[in-house]
C-alpha positions in Angstrom: 4.9 23.8 16.4 5.4 25.4 19.8 2.7 27.5 21.4 3.1 29.7 24.5 0.1 30.9 26.6 0.6 33.5 29.3 -1.8 34.3 32.2 -1.8 36.2 35.4 -1.6 39.8 34.4 -3.7 42.6 35.8 -3.9 45.8 37.7 -2.0 46.2 40.9 -1.0 49.1 43.2 2.6 50.1 43.6 4.3 47.8 46.1 2.0 44.9 45.3 2.7 41.5 43.7 1.6 39.5 40.7 2.5 36.1 39.4 2.7 35.4 35.7 2.5 31.9 34.3 3.4 30.6 30.8 2.4 27.2 29.5 4.3 25.7 26.5 3.0 23.1 24.2 4.3 21.3 21.1 7.8 20.1 20.3 10.0 21.5 23.1 13.6 20.7 23.6 14.5 20.1 27.2 17.5 22.4 26.8 15.4 25.3 25.8 15.6 28.7 27.5 12.4 30.2 28.8 12.1 33.9 29.4 10.0 36.8 30.2 10.1 40.1 28.3 8.1 43.3 28.6 7.2 46.1 26.3 6.0 49.5 27.6 4.1 51.9 25.4 6.4 53.6 23.0 9.4 51.5 24.0 11.2 48.5 22.7 10.6 45.0 24.1 13.2 44.3 26.8 14.3 41.1 28.5 13.2 40.9 32.2 14.4 37.4 33.1 15.3 34.1 31.6 16.0 30.6 32.9 17.8 27.7 31.4 16.7 24.0 31.7 19.2 23.7 34.5 17.3 26.5 36.4 20.1 29.1 36.1 18.3 32.5 36.1 19.3 35.8 34.5 17.7 39.0 35.5 17.6 42.5 34.2 19.2 44.9 36.7 15.9 46.8 37.1 14.1 43.7 38.5 16.9 42.0 40.5 15.8 41.3 44.1 12.1 41.9 43.2 11.3 39.3 40.5 11.9 35.6 40.6 11.7 33.3 37.5 11.1 29.6 37.8 10.2 26.7 35.5 8.9 23.2 35.6 10.6 21.0 33.0 8.0 18.2 33.4 5.0 20.4 32.9 6.7 22.8 30.4 5.7 25.8 32.4 7.5 29.0 33.5 6.5 31.5 36.1 7.5 35.0 37.0 6.8 36.1 40.6 6.8 39.9 40.7 7.1 41.6 44.1 7.4 45.3 45.1 6.0 46.4 41.8 6.6 49.9 40.5 4.8 52.0 38.0 7.7 51.6 35.6 7.0 47.8 35.6 3.9 48.5 33.6 3.7 46.9 30.1 2.8 43.9 28.1 4.7 40.9 29.4 5.6 38.2 26.9 6.8 34.6 27.5 9.5 33.4 25.2 11.1 30.0 24.3 14.4 29.7 22.5 17.4 27.4 22.1 19.8 30.0 23.5 19.4 33.3 25.4 20.1 35.0 22.0 17.1 33.4 20.2 15.5 32.8 17.9 12.4 33.3 20.0 8.9 31.9 20.0 6.5 34.3 21.6 3.3 34.1 23.5 0.5 36.5 22.9 1.3 38.7 25.9 -0.4 39.7 29.1 -0.9 43.2 30.4 0.5 44.3 33.7 -0.5 47.7 35.0 1.0 49.1 38.2 -0.9 52.2 39.3 -2.6 53.7 42.3 
């Protein structure tokens, strides 16, 4: 059984940076896709970024140029570097693992990111 544990959330001012990390354990296929999603209060969970085992990233338009996703296939970890944060980036950020970008997804417990002055 796969488990995902996120870390690195917190409170940051607009324009600031945060780095989220996700550690995966259990039976993980090397071809798996790792991703980051977020859910703001009252809104649906949305994809922020995903990355294949070959390190090909996909970003939501709202974060292109500001966020960078990366992964380490040996350590089974994924990271999300978030720069130039905006208040609309606020939400609970979830790490995901899946065989394809379409799922099915295994989720972490989430980590809160709050962008506010």
